[in-house]
C-alpha positions as CSV (number, residue, x, y, z in Angstrom):
1,M,26.7,178.3,126.7
2,D,28.7,180.1,124.2
3,K,31.1,183.1,125.0
4,K,28.6,185.8,123.9
5,Q,25.9,184.3,126.2
6,R,28.4,184.1,129.1
7,I,29.3,187.7,128.7
8,I,25.6,188.8,128.6
9,I,24.7,186.7,131.7
10,T,27.8,187.8,133.6
11,M,27.1,191.4,132.8
12,L,23.5,191.0,133.9
13,E,24.5,189.4,137.2
14,L,27.2,191.9,138.0
15,V,25.2,195.0,137.1
16,V,22.3,193.8,139.3
17,K,24.7,193.0,142.1
18,Q,27.0,196.0,142.1
19,G,25.6,198.6,139.6
20,L,26.5,199.6,136.1
21,H,29.3,202.0,136.9
22,A,30.9,199.7,139.4
23,T,31.1,196.9,136.8
24,P,34.3,197.1,134.8
25,M,34.8,195.1,131.6
26,S,37.8,193.5,133.1
27,Q,35.7,192.0,135.9
28,V,33.1,190.8,133.3
29,A,35.8,189.2,131.3
30,K,37.3,187.5,134.3
31,E,34.0,186.1,135.7
32,A,32.7,185.1,132.2
33,N,36.1,183.3,131.7
34,V,36.8,185.2,128.5
35,A,39.5,187.6,127.4
36,V,38.6,191.3,127.4
37,G,39.3,191.3,123.7
38,T,36.6,188.7,123.3
39,I,34.0,191.0,124.8
40,Y,35.0,193.7,122.2
41,H,34.7,191.1,119.4
42,Y,31.0,190.8,120.2
43,F,30.2,194.3,121.6
44,E,31.5,197.8,120.9
45,N,31.2,198.8,124.5
46,K,29.5,198.2,127.8
47,N,26.4,200.1,126.8
48,Q,25.9,197.8,123.8
49,I,25.8,194.8,126.2
50,I,23.3,196.6,128.4
51,E,21.1,197.4,125.4
52,E,21.1,193.8,124.3
53,I,20.1,192.7,127.8
54,Y,17.3,195.2,127.7
55,L,16.1,194.1,124.3
56,M,16.2,190.4,125.4
57,I,14.0,191.2,128.4
58,V,11.5,193.3,126.4
59,Q,11.3,190.5,123.9
60,D,10.6,188.1,126.7
61,Y,7.7,190.3,127.8
62,G,6.1,190.1,124.3
63,V,6.2,186.3,124.5
64,V,5.6,185.6,128.2
65,L,2.7,188.1,128.8
66,M,0.6,186.7,126.0
67,A,1.3,183.0,126.7
68,N,-1.6,180.7,127.4
69,L,-4.3,183.4,127.7
70,P,-7.7,181.8,128.3
71,D,-10.4,181.9,125.6
72,K,-12.7,183.5,128.2
73,D,-13.7,187.1,128.6
74,Y,-11.3,190.0,128.3
75,K,-11.0,190.5,132.1
76,S,-9.8,186.8,132.4
77,Q,-7.3,187.4,129.7
78,Y,-6.1,190.6,131.4
79,E,-5.7,188.7,134.7
80,A,-3.7,185.9,133.0
81,M,-1.4,188.5,131.3
82,W,-0.9,190.4,134.6
83,L,0.0,187.1,136.4
84,N,2.3,186.1,133.5
85,L,4.4,189.2,134.0
86,Y,4.4,188.9,137.8
87,N,5.4,185.2,137.6
88,Y,8.1,186.1,135.0
89,F,9.6,188.5,137.5
90,V,9.3,186.0,140.4
91,G,11.1,183.4,138.2
92,N,13.6,186.0,136.9
93,P,14.6,188.3,139.7
94,L,17.7,189.4,137.8
95,A,15.6,190.6,134.9
96,F,13.3,192.4,137.4
97,T,16.1,194.2,139.2
98,F,17.8,195.0,135.9
99,M,14.7,196.7,134.6
100,E,14.3,198.5,137.9
101,I,17.8,200.0,138.1
102,V,19.2,200.0,134.6
103,A,16.3,200.2,132.1
104,V,15.8,203.9,132.6
105,P,17.0,207.1,130.8
106,P,19.7,208.0,130.2
107,I,21.1,204.5,130.2
108,I,18.3,203.2,128.0
109,T,17.5,205.8,125.5
110,K,14.0,206.8,124.2
111,N,15.2,205.6,120.8
112,L,16.0,202.2,122.1
113,V,12.6,202.1,123.8
114,R,11.0,203.0,120.4
115,L,13.0,200.3,118.7
116,S,11.9,197.7,121.2
117,A,8.2,198.5,120.8
118,K,8.0,195.9,118.0
119,H,8.6,193.2,120.7
120,I,5.5,194.2,122.6
121,A,3.2,195.2,119.8
122,N,1.0,192.2,120.6
123,I,0.5,193.6,124.2
124,R,-0.3,197.1,122.8
125,D,-2.8,195.4,120.4
126,F,-4.4,193.6,123.3
127,F,-5.1,196.9,125.0
128,L,-6.2,198.6,121.8
129,K,-8.7,195.8,121.4
130,G,-9.9,196.3,125.0
131,I,-10.5,200.0,124.3
132,E,-12.3,199.3,121.0
133,E,-14.6,196.7,122.6
134,N,-15.3,199.0,125.5
135,H,-13.7,196.7,128.1
136,I,-11.2,199.3,129.3
137,K,-11.0,203.1,129.5
138,D,-10.3,205.0,126.3
139,V,-7.0,206.6,127.3
140,P,-3.6,206.5,125.6
141,V,-2.3,203.0,125.4
142,R,1.1,204.1,126.6
143,L,-0.5,205.3,129.8
144,I,-2.3,201.9,130.2
145,L,0.9,200.0,129.6
146,Q,2.8,202.1,132.2
147,M,0.0,201.9,134.8
148,V,-0.3,198.1,134.5
149,L,3.4,197.6,134.5
150,G,3.6,199.8,137.6
151,D,1.0,197.6,139.3
152,V,3.0,194.5,138.7
153,V,6.2,196.1,139.7
154,S,4.7,197.4,142.9
155,A,3.5,193.9,143.8
156,M,6.9,192.5,143.0
157,R,8.6,195.1,145.2
158,L,6.4,194.2,148.1
159,K,7.4,190.5,147.6
160,I,11.2,191.2,147.2
161,K,11.4,193.5,150.2
162,D,9.5,190.9,152.3
163,E,6.8,193.5,153.1
164,L,4.1,191.1,151.9
165,D,4.2,187.5,151.0
166,M,2.0,188.2,147.9
167,N,0.1,185.0,148.6
168,K,-2.9,184.0,146.4
169,E,-5.3,186.3,148.3
170,Q,-2.9,189.3,148.1
171,L,-2.3,188.7,144.4
172,K,-6.1,188.5,143.9
173,F,-6.4,191.9,145.7
174,A,-3.6,193.4,143.5
175,L,-5.2,192.0,140.4
176,E,-8.6,193.4,141.3
177,M,-7.2,196.9,142.0
178,S,-5.3,196.8,138.8
179,W,-8.3,195.8,136.8
180,D,-10.5,198.4,138.6
181,S,-8.0,201.1,137.5
182,I,-8.4,200.4,133.8
183,K,-11.8,198.9,133.3
184,K,-14.5,200.9,131.7
185,N,-17.3,201.8,134.0
186,N,-20.5,201.2,132.2
């Protein structure tokens, strides 16, 4: 792992563990085994590192969510996409927690969110297709994206807090409820 990657990973781990404001650059440097000056060689400030982590995670969403979607009906594709995000969070709890506590205004600006939209354009297009083909409700795509993400995040919170195991049956229920909230009632 190169120095820049060590800085990013260390910042991610520390921010999730102790919070953004309680993570000084000196600690990041020490734990990444680099000089403070090395951090400033790659990044102007702490916020730039946070923004890069955010963009990396959003870029992951664009790839992971749409991976290995079945060639079946739209609902099956939706379920696969939903499970892809849930499993991404299960496998990457630091990314999940980071997005929960850091990826919110004012830390992550509306402008950065707009800039990151290109990474999830394929997800937006998936939902636009669902609207056009009358699989899902004709509501603003931004609302659909937020509601679906909220469903996955809620399921993940239950798992992380040990409130539910989120076993196969519970995941099936969560998926059904999520689908029911966006499907078009014919």
